[in-house]
N, C-alpha and C positions, 0 to 999 in steps of 0.2 A: 679165167677168173675163180675166185673161190670166193664165197661167202662166210662172213664172220657172224656169230649169233651172239648178241651182245645179253641173253637170257631175261631180258626184257627190263632192263634197268633202267629208270627214268631219272635217277641221280645226275645232274649234268656235270659232277665234279668226277666221277666215275667214269662216264661217256667220255669227256675228253681225255681222261688218263687212257681211258681204252685206245683213244684213236691214236695218242702219242703212242704209245708202247706198241703199236701194230707198225707204225712208221718207223721207230726204231730198231725195233726187234723180232718183226717176224718176219720169216723167210717169205720173199717176195719174189721166187720162181715164176708165181703168175701174180697178176695183180690181185688185191683184193678190195670185198665191197662190203660197208659195213654201214647200216641202218640203226639211229637209235630217235628214240621219243624224250624228250625232257619234262620233269615238271618245272612251273613256271620259273621263267630264269632270264634274265639279261645275259647276253653274250657277247662282249666287249671285245674288240680289234685288239691285236698285239699291244699298238702303240698309242691307244686312245686314253684319254685321263676319264678313268668310271665316275667320277664324281659330276663331271661334266654331261657325262650321255643320259645321267640317272635322273630319277625324282628320289634320292635314300629316303626319304621320309614314309612315302607310298609303299617304294620297294620292300622296306622292313614291316612296314604295318600289316602287308599282306603275303610275309614269309617267301618272297622274291627272292630266287639266289642271286648274286653276279659273278661272274665268270669269267675271266678273260681267256681268251683263246691263243693258239700259236699262229694262226695266221690273220695278216693285215685286214683293213677295208671297216667297216662302221660296225655300228650296235645292234645286235638284232634281239628280237623277243621270240622265246621259246615258250612252248605251254603243251599239255595233251591234246591240241589239236593241230601239232606242227611235228610234220617226217623231216628227219633230218638224213642225209646219204653221204656216203665219204668213199671217192675211189683212191685207192692206195697203191703205189705205183713205183717200179724202180727207176733210175735214171730222170733228170730234170729236163730233157728234151721237149716235154710237152708242156713245160710250166707256161700259163699265160695264155695255153690253148683250151678256151673253155668249151668250145664248141665239141669238142673229142668227147669230154665229160657229160655235158649235159644232154648230147644226143638221142640216148636210148631213155632217158627221162623224158624230151618231147616227146620222142614216138610212142611212148606208153600212153601220155596224156593223149597226144591226137587219136589213137587205139580208142581212147575210153570216151571220145568225144570233146574233149577240152581243146579248143584251138589255141596250142600252146607255142610259142616260137620264142629265139634267142633273142633277145633286145640290147643292143649296146655289146659292151664285151662282155658282160657275165649274169645279165639278168634273164629271168623268165617270163615272159609276159603272155596273159591270154583277153581277147578283147581290149587291148589295150589298157588293161591294170595287171601289176607285179605281184606276180603269185613265187617267185623263189630268187634269193639273191647269192651268188655263188663266190668262194674265195679259195684259196691255195698257199702251200707252205712247201718250200724245198728246204730239206737238210741232208747233208753227206750223202749227195746222189740220190735220195729219197724224194718222193712228194704225195701230196694229197689234195685234192681237188675237193671240196666239200661244199654242200649246199643245204640249204632250207626250204621247204615247202611247203606253205600255206595251206593247211588242209580244212580247219574247222577252230582258226584262231580265234581268241576272244580280242577283238581288236581293240573296243575301248580300253580293256586293263593295257595292253600294248601301247596304247597312246599316252595313259595315265604313267606308266614306268617308263618311257624313254624320253617323255616329256621335262623340259628344265623343271625346278621345283617352284612351287607355290604359282604355277599359271592353271588359271581356272580350266578344267576342261569342259567346254558347252559343244552341245548338239551339233552344228555347225563344223567344229574343229573333226568329230567324228564322222561326220559325211564327206567332208576332205579326204581324210584315210581312207575312206570308203572308194572316192571315186579315184585314188591311186592305186589301190592295191585289192586284193578280192581274195576268196577262201576257194579253193579248189571244188569243194564240196559244192556249192551254189553255183557252179557253172556245167557239173555234170548232170547229164540228161536224165541218169537214174539214181538212186539212192546209195551210198556206199560208204562204207568203211576205211577207218585209216588204215586198219589191216589188209584189207582188200586194194588198197591202192599199192600196199607196200607189195602184195603178191603180186600183181600187176608191174611191177617196175622188176622184180625178181625174174618172171617171165621173160620180160622183155631182154633184160640185160644174158638172161643163160640160154635165150633163144628156145624159149618154151620148151628145153628139154629137163632134167635133173638137175638141181642146183646141189654144186658143188662143195661141201663145207669147209671152212679151216677150223680146226677143233683147236681150242685152247686148254693148257693144264693147267692144274690146280695151282703149280708154281707159276705158270704164266698169270694167273688171276691174282695171285699174291701180290707179284711184282705191277701189277696194274694197283690196286689198293696202295701200295706205298708211295707211287708213283701220283696219286691222287691226294695222300695226305702232305708231302712234301711238297705239293707245285698248288694244286687246284684248290684244295682248303685252306689255303694259307692267305692270310691280309697282306704279306708281302707281294703275292702275285698278282692278285685279283685288284686288288685298291692302291697298295703302296707303290707299286710298277706302274708309274705315269710320269708326263712330264712335269716338269714344275710349274707352277699356276700361280696366279695372285687372285684373291676373294676381295671383292669390296662389298662391306655390308654395313646399313646404315639403320637407326631406330630412335625411338624414344625409351630415355630411363628417368628415373624420377629426379635426375639431377640436370637434366636435359637430351636435346639430342647428339648423338653420338657416331661416328663413322668410324669405320675399322677398316683397315687393310691387312690382308693377311696374305703373307708369302709361303707357299707349300710346296715342299720339295720331297718326291719320294712317299708323297703322304703324310708327311709330318712337317708341322709350323716351324718354319725357320726365322720368323720375324713376326711382330705385330706390331703396328702402331695405331694409335687412337686420335680422333681428333673431332672439334663437335663446339657447341656453346654449353656444354655441360660444366655444372660448376660442381669443381673436384677439389679436396681438401687435402687430398692423399697425392701421391706421384702416380698416374697410371703405367708407368714403366715397370712398376711392383706385377701389376697384374701381367702385362705384356710378358714380363720375364716368367710367373710361373708357367703361360703358356707355350712356351717356346720349348719344341721338342716332343711336345705331346701329339698323338695323333689328331688329323684334321677328321675328327668324329665325334659326336655329340658326347657320349659316354667318356670317351678318353679326357675331352676339355672338361667335361664337369668333373672328374677326377681331379684332374690338374688343379682345378680352384678349389678343391674343397679345403675347408677349414679356412680358408680369407674371407674375411668380414670385408664386402665390398662396398659397404656404405660409404665410407670415406673416399672411395671414388667416383661411384655412381649413385649413390643415395640409396636409399631401401630396397635391395633388388638381389635375386638369390640367384643363386651360381646358376642352375636352368634357366632362370629367365636370361641371364648375360649369354650363356652357350646359344639360346632360340634365337638372341639378336646378332651371334657371330657365326651361326649355320646357317 
């Protein structure tokens, strides 16, 4: 086993690029261990629809990154109170064998006084509450098994970032989440920092002997940066790469009640139809055609409608007001 130092990077786009680079390009004569901590981000599974997993308004307002990972599974929330680990190995025969990769994590937590145990196929629980979720990815005979450890995560922010949009967050909802998930910090018998937790995990993995580093060259880091730019910083990967879906929105305009059905594919609007009891002097197909081909996001829809007088269709309403109804 060798340890990769991520240089205290907290940009999730760079950390996921580093993980992928190690998977595809590193010398894996020995397994690698990578730790990383991300600034606030929603990390969505490879096959998920980002817009169905997040509250985009809350995420945008709070500067929360939305980044798609290579592995499948559900969306997770990361922040600076969350420690992520990744074991990168040669060969795929250990795919789905989560016990092998979670064992040293569980043992280290047990030594610290946290009654952690594997729950189901890939989760770690303590005192009946979830503290870690894990996922895996296999490519060209190499794989990683990675997981997240809730250490001191902002659970209220996690709930609002992941919840469907426009759902009011009430105290009982937060309490419900607290009854299901737990921060490791509150389970520890003594005060500990996230850095101390990481060191305890390193000690366990390396058998309380010297940690063997895997050094990255300047050339390696340059390729990591390029991968981040080409994949993890792009709208096409993070948002556009999603299964087709249909959106149904409704609301009041000056001309009456409007219902809109929007078909979205690859993150772009493919078809829009308007229904309702609104009194329209113009053909709303004009509006639908303006929107067709635009990204299904606020700014892109507003740009598509720029310069179009919406009064003949929906009464005196601005493009921003109509976008708010569609969004």
